[in-house]
Each structure stands twice: as C-alpha cells, then as structure tokens.
C-alpha positions in Angstrom: -0.1 0.0 0.1 1.7 3.5 -1.0 2.2 5.3 2.2 1.0 8.6 0.8 -2.8 7.8 -0.1 -3.8 10.4 -2.9 -7.5 11.5 -2.5 -8.7 13.5 -5.4 -12.5 14.6 -5.6 -14.2 13.5 -8.8 -17.7 14.0 -9.8 -19.3 11.4 -11.6 -22.5 12.5 -12.7 -20.6 15.9 -13.5 -17.2 17.9 -13.0 -14.3 16.8 -11.1 -14.7 19.1 -7.7 -11.6 20.2 -6.7 -11.2 19.9 -2.9 -9.6 17.8 -0.2 -11.6 14.6 1.4 -11.9 13.9 4.9 -9.1 12.7 6.6 -11.4 9.7 7.3 -11.7 9.0 3.9 -8.4 8.2 3.4 -8.7 6.0 5.4 -11.5 4.0 3.8 -9.5 1.3 2.1 -9.4 -0.4 5.7 -13.5 -0.9 5.1 -12.4 -4.2 3.1 -8.9 -4.8 4.6 -10.4 -5.0 8.1 -12.7 -8.2 7.2 -10.3 -9.4 4.9 -7.3 -9.7 7.4 -10.0 -11.9 9.7 -10.7 -14.1 6.9 -7.2 -14.7 6.2 -6.3 -15.2 10.0 -9.0 -17.6 10.5 -7.9 -19.6 7.5 -4.5 -19.6 8.0 -4.0 -19.4 11.8 -6.7 -22.8 11.4 -7.7 -24.6 14.9 -5.4 -22.2 16.9 -8.2 -19.9 16.4 -11.2 -22.0 17.4 -11.4 -20.0 21.0 -11.6 -16.4 19.4 -12.6 -16.4 16.2 -15.7 -16.3 16.0 -15.4 -13.4 17.8 -12.5 -11.6 16.1 -14.7 -12.0 13.0 -17.5 -10.4 14.0 -15.2 -7.7 15.8 -13.5 -6.6 12.8 -16.8 -6.8 10.8 -18.5 -3.9 13.5 -15.1 -1.9 12.9 -16.2 -1.7 8.8 -19.4 -0.6 10.0 -17.8 2.0 12.4 -15.6 3.6 10.1 -18.3 4.1 7.1 -20.6 5.5 9.6 -17.7 7.5 10.6 -17.2 8.7 6.9 -21.0 8.8 6.5 -21.0 11.6 8.8 -18.2 13.4 7.6 -19.7 13.3 3.9 -23.0 15.0 5.6 -20.6 17.6 6.4 -19.5 18.5 2.8 -21.5 20.2 0.2 -23.5 17.7 -2.0 -21.0 18.1 -4.9 -17.7 17.4 -3.1 -19.4 14.5 -1.7 -17.8 11.8 -4.0 -13.9 10.9 -3.4 -11.4 8.9 -5.3 -9.2 7.5 -3.1 -6.4 6.8 -5.5 -4.6 2.9 -3.5 -1.6 1.8 -6.0 -0.3 1.3 -9.3 -2.4 -2.1 -9.9 -2.1 -3.1 -13.8 0.5 -1.2 -16.0 0.9 -2.5 -19.2 2.3 -1.1 -22.0 0.2 3.0 -22.5 -2.9 1.2 -20.4 -2.5 1.7 -16.8 -5.0 1.1 -14.1 -4.8 1.8 -10.3 -6.7 0.2 -8.1 -8.8 2.8 -6.3 -11.8 3.3 -4.6 -14.7 5.6 -5.1 -16.6 6.6 -2.1 -19.7 8.4 -2.8 -23.5 8.5 -2.0 -23.9 5.4 -3.8 -21.2 3.2 -2.6 -21.0 4.6 1.4 -25.3 3.2 1.4 -24.3 0.0 0.3 -21.5 0.1 2.6 -23.7 0.8 5.5 -25.7 -1.6 4.1 -23.4 -4.6 4.2 -21.2 -3.8 7.0 -24.4 -3.0 9.7 -26.8 -6.2 8.1 -23.6 -8.3 7.7 -22.6 -7.5 11.6 -25.7 -8.4 12.7 -25.7 -11.6 11.2 -22.5 -12.4 12.5 -23.9 -11.7 16.1 -26.6 -14.1 15.2 -24.2 -17.2 13.8 -22.8 -16.5 17.0 -25.7 -18.6 18.6 -27.1 -20.5 15.6 -23.4 -22.0 15.3 -22.5 -22.3 18.7 -22.6 -26.3 18.1 -21.0 -26.2 14.9 -17.1 -28.0 15.0 -16.1 -26.0 12.3 -17.7 -22.1 13.0 -14.3 -20.5 13.0 -14.4 -21.9 8.8 -17.3 -20.5 8.8 -16.7 -16.8 10.4 -13.7 -16.6 7.8 -16.2 -17.4 5.3 -18.3 -14.5 6.4 -15.7 -12.0 6.8 -14.3 -13.1 3.2 -17.9 -12.1 1.4 -18.3 -8.9 3.7 -15.0 -7.7 2.6 -15.7 -9.1 -1.6 -19.4 -7.5 -1.6 -17.5 -4.2 -0.1 -14.8 -4.1 -2.9 -17.7 -4.5 -5.5 -19.4 -1.4 -4.0 -16.3 0.6 -3.7 -14.8 -0.1 -6.5 -13.8 2.4 -8.8 -13.8 0.3 -12.3 -15.2 -2.5 -13.9 -12.1 -4.4 -13.5 -11.6 -3.9 -9.8 -15.4 -4.3 -9.3 -15.1 -7.8 -11.1 -12.5 -8.6 -8.7 -15.4 -8.2 -5.8 -17.6 -9.7 -8.0 -15.7 -13.5 -8.5 -15.2 -13.0 -4.6 -18.6 -13.1 -3.6 -19.4 -15.6 -6.1 -16.7 -17.8 -4.9 -18.0 -17.3 -0.7 -21.3 -17.9 -1.3 -20.1 -21.4 -3.5 -18.5 -21.9 -0.1 -20.8 -21.1 1.7 -24.1 -22.7 0.8 -22.0 -26.0 0.7 -20.5 -25.4 4.0 -22.1 -28.5 4.9 -20.6 -30.1 1.9 -20.9 -33.6 3.2 -24.3 -33.6 2.7 -24.4 -34.6 -1.4 -27.8 -31.9 -1.6 -25.7 -29.3 -0.3 -22.8 -29.9 -2.2 -25.0 -30.2 -5.1 -26.5 -27.0 -4.3 -23.3 -24.8 -4.2 -22.2 -26.2 -7.2 -25.1 -25.2 -9.5 -24.8 -21.8 -7.8 -21.2 -21.6 -9.1 -21.8 -22.8 -12.4 -24.8 -20.5 -13.3 -23.3 -17.5 -12.0 -20.3 -17.9 -14.2 -23.0 -17.9 -17.1 -23.6 -14.7 -16.2 -20.1 -13.9 -15.6 -19.2 -14.6 -19.2 -21.4 -11.7 -19.7 -20.1 -9.6 -17.8 -16.5 -10.0 -18.3 -17.5 -9.6 -22.1 -18.9 -6.2 -21.4 -15.8 -5.0 -19.7 -13.2 -6.1 -22.9 -16.1 -4.6 -24.9 -15.8 -1.2 -22.5 -12.2 -1.6 -23.2 -12.6 -1.5 -27.0 -14.7 1.3 -26.5 -13.2 3.7 -24.3 -10.0 2.2 -24.4 -10.0 2.4 -20.0 -12.4 0.3 -17.6 -12.2 3.2 -15.0 -15.8 4.5 -14.3 -14.6 8.5 -14.6 -13.2 7.7 -18.0 -16.5 5.7 -19.5 -18.7 7.9 -18.5 -17.4 10.4 -19.7 -16.9 9.1 -22.9 -20.4 8.1 -23.2 -21.6 10.7 -25.5 -18.7 9.8 -27.8 -19.8 6.3 -28.9 -21.9 4.9 -31.0 -25.4 3.6 -29.8 -24.6 0.0 -30.9 -21.9 -0.2 -28.8 -23.5 1.1 -25.8 -26.4 -1.3 -26.2 -24.2 -4.5 -26.4 -22.5 -3.5 -22.8 -26.0 -2.8 -21.5 -26.6 -5.9 -22.7 -24.1 -8.3 -21.6 -23.7 -6.1 -17.9 -27.4 -7.4 -17.7 -26.4 -10.6 -18.6 -23.7 -10.7 -15.5 -26.7 -9.0 -13.4 -29.2 -11.8 -13.5 -26.6 -14.2 -12.8 -25.8 -12.3 -9.7 -29.5 -11.0 -8.7 -31.1 -14.5 -9.9 -33.4 -12.7 -12.2 -34.7 -14.6 -15.5 -33.4 -16.4 -17.3 -31.0 -17.3 -14.4 -32.3 -17.4 -11.5 -32.1 -20.7 -10.8 -30.1 -21.8 -8.3 -31.3 -19.1 -5.7 -33.8 -21.5 -4.7 -31.4 -24.6 -3.9 -28.9 -21.8 -2.3 -31.3 -22.6 1.0 -29.5 -25.4 1.4 -26.4 -23.2 3.1 -26.9 -22.8 6.5 -29.9 -20.2 7.5 -27.2 -16.8 8.5 -26.4 -17.1 5.2 -29.1 -17.0 3.2 -30.1 -14.0 4.8 -26.9 -11.8 4.2 -25.5 -13.3 0.6 -29.3 -14.5 -0.7 -31.6 -12.0 0.7 -29.9 -8.4 2.1 -26.5 -8.3 -0.1 -25.0 -10.8 -3.0 -27.8 -10.7 -4.9 -28.2 -7.0 -4.8 -25.3 -6.7 -6.4 -26.8 -6.7 -10.2 -29.1 -3.8 -9.4 -25.6 -1.8 -7.7 -24.1 -2.9 -11.5 -26.9 -1.5 -13.0 -27.4 1.7 -11.1 -24.0 2.6 -11.3 -23.5 1.9 -14.7 -26.3 4.2 -15.2 -24.8 6.6 -17.1 -24.5 3.6 -20.0 -28.1 2.7 -19.9 -29.0 6.1 -20.1 -27.9 6.9 -23.7 -29.1 3.2 -24.6 -33.3 3.2 -24.5 -33.3 -0.3 -25.6 -30.7 -2.4 -23.3 -32.8 -0.3 -20.6 -36.1 -1.3 -21.6 -34.8 -4.9 -21.7 -33.7 -4.6 -18.0 -37.0 -3.4 -17.0 -38.7 -6.5 -18.9 -36.5 -8.9 -17.1 -37.3 -7.0 -13.9 -41.3 -7.5 -14.9 -40.3 -11.3 -16.2 -38.7 -12.1 -12.3 -40.9 -10.3 -10.7 -44.7 -12.3 -11.5 -42.4 -15.4 -11.8 -40.7 -14.9 -8.0 -44.7 -14.1 -6.9 -46.0 -17.2 -8.5 -43.2 -20.0 -7.4 -43.1 -18.0 -4.5 -47.3 -19.2 -3.8 -46.9 -23.0 -3.9 -43.9 -23.4 -1.4 -44.8 -24.8 1.2 -40.2 -25.1 2.5 -39.9 -21.4 4.8 -36.8 -20.6 3.2 -37.3 -21.3 0.2 -40.6 -19.6 -0.3 -38.4 -16.0 1.2 -36.0 -17.2 -1.9 -39.0 -16.7 -4.8 -39.6 -13.1 -2.5 -36.2 -12.5 -2.7 -36.4 -13.2 -6.4 -39.1 -11.5 -7.1 -38.6 -7.9 -4.7 -35.2 -8.1 -6.4 -37.1 -8.3 -9.9 -39.3 -4.6 -8.7 -35.7 -3.4 -8.4 -34.5 -4.2 -11.5 -37.7 -3.0 -13.1 -37.0 0.3 -11.5 -33.4 0.3 -12.4 -35.1 -0.5 -16.4 -37.3 2.6 -16.2 -34.0 5.2 -15.8 -33.4 8.1 -14.2 -37.4 8.0 -12.8 -36.5 4.8 -10.8 -32.6 4.6 -9.8 -32.9 6.1 -6.9 -36.2 4.0 -5.7 -34.8 1.0 -6.8 -31.6 1.6 -4.4 -33.8 3.0 -1.7 -36.2 -0.3 -1.6 -32.9 -2.7 -2.1 -32.0 -0.6 1.3 -35.3 -1.1 3.0 -35.6 -5.0 1.8 -32.3 -5.9 2.7 -33.6 -5.2 6.5 -37.0 -6.6 6.6 -36.1 -9.6 4.2 -32.8 -10.3 6.9 -35.3 -10.0 10.2 -37.6 -12.8 8.0 -34.6 -15.1 7.0 -33.0 -14.2 10.5 -36.9 -15.8 11.9 -36.9 -18.7 9.9 -33.4 -19.8 10.9 -35.1 -19.0 14.5 -38.6 -21.3 13.8 -36.2 -23.8 12.4 -34.3 -24.2 15.4 -37.2 -24.9 18.0 -38.8 -26.8 15.2 -36.0 -28.9 15.2 -34.6 -28.0 11.8 -37.7 -28.7 10.1 -38.8 -26.1 7.3 -41.9 -27.4 5.8 -44.9 -25.2 6.7 -47.4 -27.2 6.8 -46.0 -28.6 9.7 -45.7 -25.2 12.0 -49.1 -23.6 13.0 -49.6 -21.5 16.2 -46.5 -20.6 16.9 -46.8 -17.2 17.8 -47.3 -17.9 21.3 -44.2 -20.5 21.7 -42.3 -18.1 20.0 -43.5 -14.4 20.5 -40.1 -12.6 19.9 -39.9 -14.6 16.8 -43.6 -14.2 16.1 -43.4 -10.4 16.7 -39.9 -9.3 14.3 -41.2 -11.6 11.4 -44.7 -10.0 11.3 -42.6 -6.3 11.0 -40.7 -7.8 8.1 -43.9 -9.0 6.7 -46.3 -6.0 6.9 -42.9 -4.2 5.7 -42.9 -5.9 2.6 -46.8 -6.3 2.1 -46.3 -2.2 1.5 -48.7 -1.9 4.7 -48.2 2.5 5.8 -45.9 3.3 7.7 -44.1 0.3 7.6 -40.4 0.6 5.4 -42.7 -1.3 2.5 -45.0 1.4 2.0 -42.2 4.0 1.6 -40.1 1.6 -1.0 -42.2 -0.7 -3.1 -44.6 1.8 -3.7 -42.4 4.2 -5.2 -41.5 1.5 -7.7 -45.2 1.1 -8.4 -45.8 4.5 -9.0 -42.5 5.4 -11.1 -43.4 1.9 -13.3 -47.0 4.0 -14.3 -44.9 6.9 -15.8 -44.1 7.2 -19.6 -45.2 7.1 -22.8 -47.3 4.7 -25.1 -47.9 0.5 -23.6 -45.3 0.7 -21.2 -46.7 2.4 -18.1 -49.3 0.1 -18.3 -47.8 -2.9 -18.6 -45.1 -2.3 -16.3 -47.4 -0.4 -13.9 -50.4 -2.7 -14.1 -47.6 -5.4 -14.0 -46.3 -4.0 -11.2 -49.8 -3.9 -9.0 -50.4 -7.5 -9.9 -47.0 -8.0 -8.2 -47.6 -6.1 -5.3 -51.2 -8.7 -4.4 -49.5 -11.8 -5.3 -46.8 -11.1 -3.2 -49.4 -9.7 -0.2 -50.8 -13.5 -0.8 -48.3 -15.7 -0.4 -46.7 -14.0 2.1 -49.5 -14.0 4.2 -49.7 -17.4 3.6 -46.1 -18.4 4.5 -47.0 -15.5 8.0 -50.1 -17.8 9.0 -48.9 -21.1 7.8 -45.9 -20.3 10.2 -47.3 -18.9 13.4 -51.2 -19.1 13.7 -53.7 -21.9 12.7 -53.9 -24.6 14.7 -50.9 -26.9 15.7 -49.6 -29.3 12.9 -46.4 -30.3 14.5 -44.7 -33.9 15.0 -44.3 -35.3 17.8 -40.4 -34.5 18.2 -40.4 -31.1 18.4 -40.8 -28.7 21.3 -40.9 -24.7 20.1 -39.2 -22.8 21.9 -37.7 -19.2 21.7 -33.9 -18.7 20.3 -31.5 -17.4 23.0 -30.2 -13.5 22.9 -28.0 -13.8 20.4 -30.3 -14.8 18.0 -33.4 -12.5 18.5 -31.3 -9.3 19.5 -30.3 -9.1 15.6 -33.6 -9.8 14.5 -35.1 -7.1 17.1 -32.7 -4.5 15.6 -33.7 -5.2 12.0 -37.5 -5.4 12.4 -37.3 -1.6 14.1 -35.6 -1.1 10.8 -38.4 -3.2 9.3 -40.9 -0.8 10.9 -39.3 2.3 11.0 -36.2 2.9 7.9 -38.2 3.8 4.8 -40.3 6.6 7.2 -36.5 7.3 7.7 -34.9 7.7 4.6 -38.2 9.8 3.2 -37.6 12.2 6.3 -34.3 13.0 4.5 -35.2 13.1 1.1 -32.4 9.6 0.1 -33.3 10.1 -4.0 -31.7 14.0 -3.1 -28.5 12.3 -1.2 -27.6 9.9 -4.5 -28.5 13.1 -6.7 -24.9 13.8 -6.4 -24.4 10.8 -8.3 -27.6 9.7 -10.3 -28.0 13.7 -11.0 -30.7 16.0 -10.6 -34.1 14.4 -12.8 -37.9 16.9 -12.5 -40.3 14.8 -11.1 -42.7 13.6 -14.0 -46.2 12.7 -13.0 -47.7 8.5 -13.5 -50.2 8.1 -16.5 -53.1 7.8 -13.5 -53.3 10.0 -10.2 -50.8 9.3 -7.4 -53.6 8.8 -4.7 -55.6 6.1 -6.9 -52.3 4.0 -8.1 -51.8 4.2 -3.8 -55.2 3.4 -3.3 -54.9 0.0 -6.4 -51.9 -0.8 -4.4 -53.9 -1.2 -1.1 -57.1 -2.8 -2.0 -54.6 -5.8 -4.2 -52.7 -6.3 -0.7 -55.6 -6.3 1.4 -57.1 -8.5 -1.1 -54.7 -11.1 -1.0 -54.0 -11.0 2.7 -57.7 -11.9 3.0 -57.7 -14.8 0.6 -55.2 -15.8 2.7 -56.5 -15.8 5.9 -59.6 -17.5 4.3 -57.3 -20.1 3.0 -55.3 -21.0 5.6 -56.6 -19.8 8.9 -60.3 -20.0 8.8 -59.9 -23.4 6.6 -57.5 -26.3 7.7 -54.2 -26.3 6.3 -53.5 -30.5 5.4 -50.0 -31.6 7.1 -49.3 -33.3 2.9 -49.3 -30.7 -0.1 -52.6 -31.5 -2.2 -52.0 -32.5 -5.6 -53.2 -29.0 -7.0 -54.1 -27.4 -9.5 -51.8 -27.1 -13.2 -50.3 -24.6 -12.1 -49.3 -24.8 -8.8 -47.7 -28.1 -9.3 -45.6 -26.0 -12.5 -45.4 -23.2 -9.2 -43.7 -26.2 -6.7 -41.1 -27.4 -10.2 -39.8 -23.8 -10.1 -42.0 -23.3 -13.6 -39.8 -26.2 -15.2 -36.9 -24.4 -14.9 -34.7 -26.8 -14.6 -36.3 -28.8 -16.7 -36.0 -25.9 -19.4 -32.7 -25.5 -18.6 -31.4 -29.1 -19.0 -33.6 -29.0 -22.8 -32.2 -26.3 -23.6 -28.7 -26.4 -22.3 -27.8 -29.0 -20.9 -29.0 -32.1 -22.8 -28.1 -30.2 -26.3 -23.8 -30.1 -25.0 -24.1 -33.8 -23.8 -25.4 -34.7 -27.3 -23.0 -32.6 -28.4 -20.1 -33.9 -26.6 -21.0 -37.7 -27.3 -21.9 -37.2 -30.8 -17.8 -35.2 -31.6 -16.7 -38.2 -29.1 -18.2 -40.7 -31.0 -17.1 -38.8 -33.9 -13.1 -39.4 -32.5 -13.4 -42.9 -32.2 -15.2 -44.2 -35.2 -13.5 -41.2 -37.1 -10.2 -40.2 -36.5 -9.2 -42.9 -34.1 -10.6 -45.4 -36.6 -9.0 -44.3 -39.3 -5.6 -44.5 -38.1 -6.9 -47.3 -36.2 -7.1 -49.6 -40.2 -4.1 -48.0 -41.5 -2.1 -49.8 -38.2 -4.1 -52.9 -39.3 -3.2 -52.8 -42.7 -0.3 -52.2 -42.4 0.2 -54.8 -39.6 -1.5 -57.2 -42.1 0.6 -56.6 -45.3 3.8 -57.1 -42.9 2.1 -60.2 -41.6 1.8 -61.4 -45.2 5.3 -60.4 -46.6 7.0 -61.8 -43.1 6.3 -65.3 -44.7 8.1 -65.0 -47.4 11.0 -64.7 -45.6 11.0 -68.2 -45.0 15.0 -68.9 -44.1 15.1 -71.5 -47.5 18.2 -71.2 -49.7 15.8 -72.6 -52.7 12.7 -69.9 -52.0 15.3 -67.1 -52.6 17.1 -68.7 -55.4 13.3 -68.8 -57.3 12.6 -65.8 -56.3 15.7 -64.4 -57.5 14.7 -66.2 -60.8 11.3 -65.1 -61.1 13.1 -61.4 -61.1 15.7 -62.1 -63.5 12.5 -63.7 -65.8 10.5 -60.1 -64.8 13.6 -58.1 -65.6 14.1 -59.7 -69.2 10.5 -59.8 -69.8 10.5 -56.3 -69.0 13.6 -55.3 -71.9 11.7 -57.4 -74.4 8.4 -55.6 -74.5 10.2 -51.9 -74.4 12.6 -53.2 -76.7 
C-alpha cells in the first residue's frame, strides 16, 4: 500500500470537484482490509483460532461498520457536490500505454451499500454466534463470512469495472463456500455447484462487457467511461448494456438465470440472510445503477432491463405461492423483490433512486425474516415444512413479532418500510408514454397483490392457525444472540422507510445519479396508492380464509396444473436441461463418437493394414535357400521380359 494515499474529489455525474477529502476518507481502504484480515487470520491460523476466531470476525465486521458510519458523517458535513471522493491506492496494471490503478470510489451510492453490508452483515455475525454455536467448524464459517463481507465491500467501492469484477468473483466464491458449508451432505454440495455454474454464465457476460468497454473507451474506470459515453456509438453502448445485464441476472437471480437461488437455501440460514437476501443478490441492481450513464444512452438496453425485472417479479411471486419450505418461499420472495428493483432501474432516471431505496429497506426486512425462519427452525428441530408449523405465535413470541413486522413491511402496509419504497416503484412504473407505463405499472400492481397472498400464506401457516407439529418437536424461543439481531432488523423494517423519506434519500443520491425533475404517472398518485392497498388487502384476505379459517393439510395436495408447475419452479431446471444441458451432452457424445469412429478409426485401420501386409510379407522370409533362388529367378525372368517388351 502506498505510504501516501492520494485522495481527489471526482463528481461522477459532472465535473471533478477540486477540494480535499476528509481524513477519514483516506482510511477507506480499511473498510475492505479489516474483514479480509479476519478471514485470512482464521483460515491460516487453523484450530489455534477456534476459541476467539468467531468473536474476532464479528468484531472486525463491526469495525468496518463504525468506519463506514464515520465516513458518512464526514460526507454529510460537505456540500453535495463534494461528496464523491476517489481514493487512489496503488498502481495495479501497467501494460504499455494502458495503466490502471486500484482505487476506491466513496460516494453517496457506495457508502449506502457499505452501511447496508456492514450493519446487516455484522448483525448476522452476531446471530451466527448463537446459530452455529455447536458446529465444530464454526471458525471456518466465520472466516467465510468475513471473506464475503470484504469481497462485497470491494465490489461496491471499486472505481473501475475491472476491480469491481474482482469483488464480483469474490462474492461468488464466498457464496459457493457458504452454500456448501455442510458439503458432507450431497444435496448441499450439489446446490453449491449449481449456484457456482449458473453464476459463471452471468460472469461470462460481465467479462465480455468489460472487454467491450475497453475496446470502446480505451479504459475501464468509471470516470473515463462515463465521460466517453456521449461520443460512443449507440450500438456499442447497447451491447455493453445487455452484457452487463447478463452479469446482473446471474448474481441477482433474475430471469433467465434465476434457477440457482431456491437451491442455495441448502446453506446455513445466516448465509441465506446475508448473501441471498440482503447483499450479494443485490449486486446486479448496483451494477445497473452504477452504469446509469451507459443505460441512459441506450434506451433499448434499459428497456430490456425493465422487461427482465417485470418477468422476474411475477415469476418469483407465482413460485412463492406454492412453496411449503419456509426458506424456499422466502427465496422466491427475494427473487420477486429484486425484480421490482430491476424494473425500477430499467425505468431510468425516474427509477434509479427508488431501486436503491427499496434495495436498502428490503435488506432489513428480508434479512430479518430469514433470521426469523432460522429461529423457527431452531425451535422446531430444523424442520422447514410450513405444513408442519402453525400456532407458533405463543411459543415464540419474539420471533413472531419481529417476523410480523417484516411481513407488514414487505406487504407495503403503511407506515412500514416497504410502503415507502416499493410503492414508489409502482408509481414510477406508471410514468411514461405509450404501452410501457400500462404494462409495467399493472405488472407491478399485480405483483403487489400476489406478494400479499404468498407472504401472508407463509406468515399465517407458520405462526397462526392450528398446531400441526410432529411429536418430536418442542417449540421454544431462540437465545438472545439470535433474537437481538432480529429485533434490531425489525425496528428497521418498521421505521427505516419513513426515516429515508424524511431525509430525502433520492436527493442524497443526486451527486451520483444527477437531478431529475418530477414526472407525473398516467394515473393520479392517490388512485395508484389506493389500488395498491386494495390488491394487498385482497391478497391478505385470501390467505387468511385459505390458511386460517380452513384447515391446512399436513401434506401438500396435488393442486392445479399451475400449482404443480410452481412447485417445480415453473420447470426452469427442466427447461435449462432441455435447451442447454442435453444439447451439450449430445454434442459432446457426438464429437466423442466421431473421434473414436473417424480419427481413431482411420488411424487404427491404417495400422491394421500395415500390420496385415507385414504379416503377409513376413511369410516370404522363410529361411530356405531354394525359395530365395526361385524368387531371384522369377525376378530375372520379369526383368528380361520387361526389356523384351520395351525393345
């Protein structure tokens, strides 16, 4: 690391601001270094760190949060135009005329992610102290958690696409390690492999996007790329945008690369809360918003982003309606909610800030619900089938209340967090001209109603109705190390949205995203708000009558064709297998056959022919003088005959 860290102010959305950054910003590299050091110490220290390793990892994660909070306070004391600081660390890639430094971009967008990742991540570290207390490999688990936090922070703080890609791959590696943490169970190892492979498909898009960015702009840092966008061709920008979207679809489990997220629930529940609810799966949304200059210059690429988000929010909601596994139902919900964020990002300047707004509130209430699911599993002997739950509100009051606050938040019931963030996306979806506001707006509205149904189904089947417990369970509340993080996240689920509105969160992001004048939806805002609350009430009522008023069978009924399809994730695995896996297998087998029958066959035939002719000629060499004399005589006769014919 350089002894002298260069700090310069860069306004990503405008001209560079020439003023000195705060001393705290110069220490921004510690945000990544602290959890990374914890991961290295626990992994390299081995069993010698068993006694203090988990506590050390937790403390280092909280230290990163404390530094991030201090930097935020320092940024709030600056003028909005001076809140983007570029921290130049060291010369990373010198290659002829191309030079790239490793640097960090600390601005309102990245520091918002820093605080989300470190605060929610640190709470999950605390939760894991109780959840993983009796696991003999908990030191390794906490090392992986620290590794993930470090990689995620590098991703959001990177000042270039190439350094972002390092963090991008880092979170993918950490996700693989944590999903397959209990890899002695084949199903868990398979789930980890599936997540890794599907994400590699998206990562190919990301890698190609970076290559095309370099070919187009001659650089890969955000400042140079954004400055060069006005002079780039629309075709190149569209191609870059679509490739970036492919990468985002892999990380954020968006259509058509969403099949891995449900299986990823095989990992320990804290992993689901940290990686697959609050942080890593939102990396794709961050990538799109960070690349807003490219998407603003390519309406076609931006439209595809919105279409992908709309498809995924409906897909996840439909799948969530049929899942009986509490964690897989929450995973489908996560997929759907990130679909809302992608839809907002695809709406352009009118939706960028709301995508990040919902991302942050979602991080709180969804992480809280995942931790609540882990608490339920803790009290129910690790069972996950909601058809075997019911009436847990009495035995697990803290879990019931904290989960309930998250449930109200995701439904968008005022004044809880989701009301302020998700409803803004629905309103933004009705802005525009032509068919788009009606298609995107009605899709977002429909998604709100279906979300109310399946999330109410999950909440009511788990905590209300009649007890459907098996004989081997004795429901009980979780220890304080698990319930305290749940309580804190529940407070965020209840109040964070209103706080962000009062602080004018969209204005906070203006130095990064630029100022955007308010636009009016095609329908009056009170009508949209009223319609949203009506469809939410309908969804909740349907769930109440179906899963409280009526008895819930302990085994899933056969159900309709759509229900059976939703249980199978709308046959996404079968589609992937039919269109991608089996054609590849058949191609490989065909090439293998062609190799054996063609190349190997020709060579084997030639060898056999030579061997056969050699065997035949070998019989002439029999060792008898009379045979050799006869052969010589025959040769002389043939030679003389040839001379006679010629003459």
